[in-house]
C-alpha positions in Angstrom: 0.7 18.3 -4.5 -1.6 15.6 -5.5 -4.8 15.5 -3.5 -4.7 11.7 -3.5 -1.2 11.8 -2.0 -2.4 13.9 0.9 -5.4 11.6 1.5 -3.1 8.6 1.3 -0.9 10.0 4.1 -4.0 10.6 6.2 -5.5 7.2 5.6 -2.5 5.1 6.4 -2.2 6.8 9.8 1.6 6.7 9.7 3.8 8.5 12.2 4.5 12.2 11.8 7.1 12.8 9.2 6.6 9.4 7.4 7.3 9.9 3.7 8.0 13.6 4.3 9.9 15.3 1.5 9.6 12.5 -1.1 8.4 13.4 -4.5 5.0 11.7 -4.9 4.8 12.2 -8.7 6.4 8.8 -9.7 4.1 7.0 -7.3 0.8 5.5 -8.3 -1.8 6.3 -5.6 -5.1 4.5 -5.1 -7.6 5.7 -2.6 -10.7 3.6 -2.1 -14.1 4.5 -0.7 -16.5 2.4 1.3 -20.1 3.7 1.8 -19.1 7.0 0.4 -16.1 7.5 2.7 -12.4 7.3 1.9 -11.4 4.1 3.7 -8.2 2.6 2.3 -5.1 3.5 0.2 -1.9 2.1 -1.2 1.0 3.4 -3.3 2.9 1.6 -6.0 6.2 2.4 -7.5 7.4 0.8 -10.8 11.0 0.0 -11.4 12.4 -2.1 -14.2 9.2 -4.0 -14.8 8.5 -4.7 -11.1 5.7 -3.0 -9.2 6.5 -2.3 -5.5 3.4 -2.1 -3.5 3.8 0.0 -0.3 1.9 1.5 2.6 -1.4 -0.3 2.2 -3.6 1.0 4.9 -7.3 0.7 5.8 -8.9 2.9 8.5 -9.9 0.9 11.6 -13.6 1.1 11.1 -13.4 -0.3 7.5 -11.1 -3.2 8.2 -12.0 -6.9 7.6 -14.5 -5.9 4.8 -12.2 -6.7 1.9 -11.4 -3.2 0.9 -7.6 -3.6 1.5 -7.6 -6.7 -0.6 -9.5 -4.7 -3.4 -6.9 -1.9 -3.2 -4.0 -4.4 -3.5 -5.7 -6.2 -6.4 -6.4 -2.9 -8.2 -2.8 -1.8 -7.8 -1.7 -5.0 -9.4 -4.1 -4.8 -12.3 -3.0 -1.2 -12.9 0.7 -2.3 -12.7 0.1 -4.9 -15.3 -1.5 -2.3 -17.6 1.6 -0.1 -17.1 3.7 -3.0 -18.3 4.9 -4.5 -15.0 5.5 -8.3 -15.1 6.4 -8.8 -11.4 5.4 -7.3 -8.1 7.1 -7.1 -4.7 6.0 -6.3 -1.2 7.1 -6.3 2.4 4.4 -7.2 4.8 3.5 -7.1 8.4 1.8 -10.1 9.9 -1.5 -8.3 10.0 -1.5 -7.8 6.2 -0.2 -11.2 5.1 -3.7 -12.6 4.4 -4.5 -9.6 2.1 -1.3 -10.2 0.1 -1.8 -14.0 0.0 -5.3 -13.5 -1.3 -4.1 -11.5 -4.3 -1.4 -14.0 -5.2 1.8 -13.2 -3.3 3.8 -15.9 -1.6 6.2 -15.8 1.3 9.8 -15.9 0.1 11.4 -15.4 3.5 11.7 -13.2 6.6 14.0 -10.5 7.7 14.5 -8.7 10.9 13.8 -5.0 11.2 15.6 -3.0 13.7 14.0 0.3 14.9 15.0 2.9 17.4 13.7 2.1 20.9 11.0 4.4 22.2 11.3 5.9 25.6 
């Protein structure tokens, strides 16, 4: 398994089992360092000329320093070099500023239903 993939999973601090069992090979993984420490990561998946940007995450102690924005921008530059002409995301409120700063615009909202925790 790709070392960047394992590091991506660690950096995004997702719940146990998140992305378990998927094949990471078609994904483009970026891991960024800040002051010599891995601090942020995102994955991209290309389909039919569109780059889907997913799981952008920055470790808490490195937030609000621009590294998440840099990772998003790098993924988009790389996607362009791979031949993508559009890009898509889904965002939480906390990440909207990052995505707006690299050129995304809000096309609408949807509701997400999740299982209630006990």
